[in-house]
C-alpha positions in Angstrom: 100.9 -94.5 40.7 102.0 -98.1 41.2 99.1 -100.5 42.2 100.1 -103.0 44.9 98.5 -106.5 44.6 98.7 -109.0 47.4 101.9 -111.2 47.2 101.5 -114.4 45.1 100.6 -117.3 47.4 102.8 -120.1 46.2 101.4 -122.1 43.3 98.1 -123.2 44.9 96.3 -121.6 41.9 97.7 -121.2 38.4 99.4 -117.9 37.7 97.8 -115.6 35.1 100.4 -115.1 32.5 100.5 -112.7 29.5 102.9 -113.8 26.7 103.6 -111.1 24.1 104.7 -112.5 20.7 102.9 -115.8 21.5 102.6 -116.6 17.8 106.3 -116.2 17.1 109.3 -118.6 16.9 109.8 -118.9 20.7 106.1 -118.2 21.6 104.7 -121.2 19.7 107.0 -123.4 21.7 106.6 -121.8 25.0 102.8 -121.5 25.2 102.0 -125.2 25.0 104.5 -125.8 27.8 103.0 -123.2 30.0 99.4 -124.5 29.5 100.6 -128.0 30.2 102.0 -126.8 33.5 98.7 -125.4 34.6 99.3 -121.7 34.0 96.4 -119.5 32.7 97.9 -118.1 29.6 96.8 -115.2 27.4 98.7 -114.0 24.3 99.2 -110.7 22.6 100.4 -110.7 19.0 99.6 -108.6 15.9 100.5 -111.7 13.8 103.1 -110.0 11.6 103.9 -113.4 10.2 100.4 -114.7 9.5 100.6 -117.5 7.0 104.3 -118.2 7.6 103.7 -121.5 9.3 106.1 -124.4 8.9 104.0 -127.3 10.3 100.8 -127.1 12.4 100.4 -124.3 15.0 99.6 -125.1 18.6 96.0 -124.8 19.9 94.7 -121.2 20.1 94.6 -119.5 23.4 92.8 -116.3 24.5 94.6 -113.4 23.0 94.8 -109.7 22.3 95.1 -109.5 18.5 97.0 -106.3 18.4 100.4 -104.6 18.7 101.6 -104.9 22.3 102.5 -101.2 22.3 98.7 -100.5 22.4 97.8 -102.5 25.5 96.3 -100.5 28.3 96.9 -100.5 32.0 93.4 -101.9 32.5 94.1 -104.8 30.1 97.2 -105.7 32.0 95.7 -105.6 35.5 94.5 -109.2 35.6 98.0 -110.6 35.1 100.5 -111.8 37.7 103.4 -112.0 35.2 104.3 -110.9 31.7 106.7 -112.8 29.5 107.7 -110.2 26.9 108.9 -111.9 23.7 107.5 -109.5 21.0 109.8 -107.4 18.9 111.8 -107.2 15.8 113.9 -110.2 16.2 117.0 -110.1 14.0 119.7 -107.8 12.7 118.5 -107.4 9.1 115.1 -106.3 10.4 116.7 -104.1 12.9 118.8 -102.3 10.3 115.8 -101.7 8.0 114.8 -98.8 10.1 116.9 -98.4 13.3 114.5 -95.7 14.7 111.6 -98.1 14.4 113.6 -100.9 15.9 114.3 -98.6 18.9 110.6 -97.7 19.2 109.4 -101.3 19.2 112.2 -103.2 21.0 113.3 -100.5 23.4 110.8 -97.7 24.0 107.8 -100.1 23.5 109.3 -102.6 26.0 109.9 -100.0 28.6 106.4 -98.6 28.1 104.9 -102.0 28.5 106.9 -102.6 31.7 105.8 -99.2 33.1 102.1 -100.0 32.4 102.6 -103.4 33.9 104.1 -101.9 37.1 101.2 -99.4 37.3 98.7 -102.2 36.8 100.1 -104.3 39.7 101.8 -107.0 37.6 104.4 -108.5 39.8 106.8 -110.3 37.5 108.1 -109.1 34.1 110.5 -111.4 32.2 112.2 -109.7 29.3 113.5 -111.7 26.4 116.9 -110.1 25.8 119.9 -111.4 23.8 123.5 -112.3 24.0 123.9 -110.0 21.0 124.1 -107.2 23.6 127.8 -108.3 24.0 128.3 -107.7 20.3 132.0 -107.3 19.5 133.2 -108.9 22.8 136.1 -110.9 21.2 137.5 -114.3 21.9 137.4 -114.6 25.7 134.4 -115.9 27.5 132.1 -113.2 28.8 129.6 -113.5 31.6 126.7 -111.4 32.8 129.0 -108.9 34.4 130.8 -108.2 31.1 130.5 -104.9 29.2 128.0 -104.4 26.4 129.4 -103.9 22.9 126.4 -104.0 20.6 127.2 -103.5 16.9 123.7 -103.5 15.5 120.4 -101.6 16.0 118.9 -104.9 17.4 121.7 -105.3 19.9 121.5 -101.7 21.0 117.7 -101.9 21.4 118.1 -104.8 23.8 120.7 -103.0 25.9 118.6 -99.9 26.1 115.5 -101.9 27.0 117.2 -103.7 29.8 118.5 -100.5 31.3 115.1 -98.8 31.0 113.1 -101.6 32.5 115.6 -102.1 35.4 114.8 -98.5 36.5 111.2 -99.5 37.1 112.0 -102.2 39.6 110.5 -101.9 43.1 109.4 -104.0 46.1 106.2 -104.8 44.1 107.5 -105.0 40.5 110.3 -107.5 39.7 111.9 -107.6 36.2 114.2 -110.3 35.0 116.3 -110.4 31.8 117.0 -113.6 29.9 119.9 -113.0 27.5 119.2 -115.8 25.0 122.1 -117.2 23.0 121.5 -117.6 19.3 118.5 -119.8 19.1 118.1 -122.8 16.8 115.7 -125.8 16.4 112.3 -126.5 15.0 109.2 -124.3 15.7 105.9 -124.1 13.9 106.8 -120.4 13.2 110.2 -121.4 12.0 113.0 -118.8 11.7 115.4 -119.7 8.9 117.5 -116.6 9.4 119.1 -118.0 12.5 122.5 -119.5 11.8 122.0 -123.2 12.5 118.5 -123.3 10.9 119.8 -121.2 7.9 122.7 -123.5 7.2 120.6 -126.6 7.4 118.0 -125.1 5.0 120.7 -124.2 2.5 122.2 -127.6 2.7 118.8 -129.4 2.3 117.5 -127.2 -0.6 120.8 -126.7 -2.5 123.5 -129.1 -1.3 125.5 -126.0 -0.3 126.1 -125.1 3.4 126.4 -121.5 2.4 128.5 -119.2 4.5 127.9 -115.5 3.9 130.7 -114.5 6.3 134.2 -115.9 6.8 132.8 -118.0 9.6 135.5 -117.2 12.1 133.2 -115.4 14.6 132.1 -117.1 17.8 128.4 -117.7 18.6 126.7 -119.2 21.7 123.9 -121.4 20.7 120.8 -122.7 22.4 117.7 -124.8 21.4 114.3 -123.1 21.3 112.9 -125.7 23.7 115.6 -125.0 26.2 114.8 -121.3 25.9 111.1 -121.9 26.5 112.0 -124.0 29.6 114.2 -121.2 30.9 111.3 -118.8 30.9 109.2 -121.3 32.8 112.0 -121.9 35.3 112.2 -118.1 35.8 108.4 -118.0 36.6 108.9 -120.9 39.0 111.9 -119.4 40.8 111.6 -117.4 44.0 111.3 -113.7 43.4 114.5 -113.0 45.3 116.5 -115.4 43.1 115.6 -113.6 39.8 114.8 -110.1 40.8 116.7 -107.7 38.5 118.8 -110.6 37.4 120.3 -110.9 34.0 121.0 -114.5 32.9 122.8 -115.8 29.8 120.5 -118.6 28.5 122.5 -121.4 26.9 125.3 -123.8 27.7 128.9 -122.7 28.1 130.0 -125.8 26.2 127.8 -124.8 23.2 129.9 -121.9 21.9 131.1 -122.5 18.3 132.7 -120.6 15.4 130.2 -120.3 12.6 132.5 -122.3 10.3 132.4 -125.2 12.9 128.6 -125.2 12.7 128.8 -125.3 8.9 131.1 -128.3 9.1 128.6 -130.0 11.5 125.8 -129.4 9.0 127.8 -130.7 6.1 128.5 -133.9 8.0 124.8 -134.3 8.9 122.9 -133.4 5.7 123.6 -136.0 3.0 125.3 -134.8 -0.3 126.1 -131.3 1.1 129.3 -129.4 1.2 130.5 -126.2 2.8 130.6 -123.2 0.5 131.4 -119.5 1.0 130.1 -116.5 -1.1 133.0 -114.7 -2.9 132.2 -111.4 -1.1 132.3 -113.0 2.4 133.9 -110.7 5.1 134.6 -111.1 8.8 131.5 -110.6 11.0 131.9 -107.8 13.5 129.5 -109.8 15.9 131.8 -112.0 17.8 131.1 -113.2 21.4 131.8 -116.3 23.4 129.5 -116.5 26.4 129.6 -118.2 29.8 126.1 -119.5 30.7 126.9 -121.1 34.1 125.0 -118.6 36.2 121.6 -119.5 34.7 121.8 -123.2 35.7 122.8 -122.2 39.3 120.0 -119.6 39.7 117.3 -121.5 37.8 117.5 -124.7 39.8 114.7 -126.5 37.9 116.3 -125.7 34.5 118.5 -128.2 32.8 119.3 -127.5 29.1 119.2 -130.7 27.2 119.9 -130.0 23.5 123.2 -129.9 21.6 123.9 -128.4 18.2 124.3 -131.7 16.4 120.9 -132.9 17.8 119.3 -129.6 16.7 120.8 -129.9 13.2 119.3 -133.4 12.9 115.9 -132.1 14.1 115.8 -129.2 11.6 116.9 -131.5 8.8 114.1 -134.0 9.7 111.6 -131.1 9.7 112.8 -130.0 6.2 112.1 -133.6 5.0 108.7 -133.9 6.8 107.3 -130.6 5.6 109.0 -130.7 2.2 111.0 -127.5 2.2 111.8 -126.4 -1.3 114.4 -123.9 -2.5 111.6 -121.6 -3.8 109.7 -121.7 -0.4 112.9 -121.2 1.6 113.8 -118.0 -0.4 110.2 -116.8 -0.5 108.5 -114.1 1.7 106.7 -116.9 3.5 110.0 -118.0 5.3 112.1 -114.8 4.9 111.0 -112.4 7.7 112.4 -109.2 6.1 110.9 -110.0 2.7 107.6 -110.9 4.3 107.3 -107.6 6.2 108.4 -105.6 3.1 105.7 -107.3 1.1 103.0 -106.5 3.7 104.2 -102.9 3.8 103.9 -102.7 0.0 100.4 -104.1 -0.1 99.3 -101.7 2.7 98.5 -104.5 5.2 100.9 -102.8 7.6 101.4 -99.2 8.5 104.9 -97.7 8.4 105.2 -98.3 12.2 104.3 -102.1 11.6 100.9 -101.8 13.2 98.2 -103.6 11.3 96.3 -101.3 9.0 92.9 -102.9 9.7 90.7 -101.8 12.7 90.8 -105.4 13.8 94.4 -104.8 14.8 93.4 -102.5 17.6 93.5 -103.8 21.2 
């Protein structure tokens, strides 16, 4: 049965927020912003990427050190809102075990939303993705466009949105932020993302390495702008964001991958664009209109551009001394890191921590 809490009374007192995946790429940028704004923030993270830091982590916050799938209704009851970031976060990870991707990204997310609803949590903001549009083609697509996911990761986000939406009620309000492809510096850096990846190749090898033909379109957004979009959604009136899906990015920041590569080559000294001999066309091809988000989230103004982000990541590579060996090691390659932890027995096959300490 759904528990009904009193309606939130403005912002006279800080909201109690649970952020799943708070130690991840977006989470380590979002949490300091939330605490600076006066929110009471608790995290939940099994720390799959422990030791994969690229620079200092933010100050620790109270947290459940476990897999979010194992949270109970009782543990969720104190929270007014949940920002759900946790999940397997890219296509190579998703294809490693599609059934596990579905369990974590889709079924787990819907299960968490259901428990949140039953606990009386009033807001649930789901970190979705523009990869739900998949093979959308050359024309701009907005939130009303059809889904055409081409990967297990994209399908899991589609199914999660649909399952969570069914739980909406007068007392439980989900929102869906479909993030464009994210870039930019974070203490838990992701070098698998296209902008970050191309900069790292350029810095460590002098080659801006394209592993596809580079003709596919991608919408791009800086991680700081994504973090600010989540905060703006928490600030927005319930009626403005209830059951709303929003493309998070800027319509002007859609580029072909080859265009991004050329920007990187111009920005990183002594680098040149190169393509692997076996490069093929990427089936993922989507050009996204993001205008609705800025009209709905009236306090949100994305500030970053891709050239600025390239410069930021390049400067981070210099500051933290990224080497070719480190870039290609399990420390900074997410799939390799999880495979290593599975081989050593630190993780179970379902990616839950093997130690009892990983229990909620």
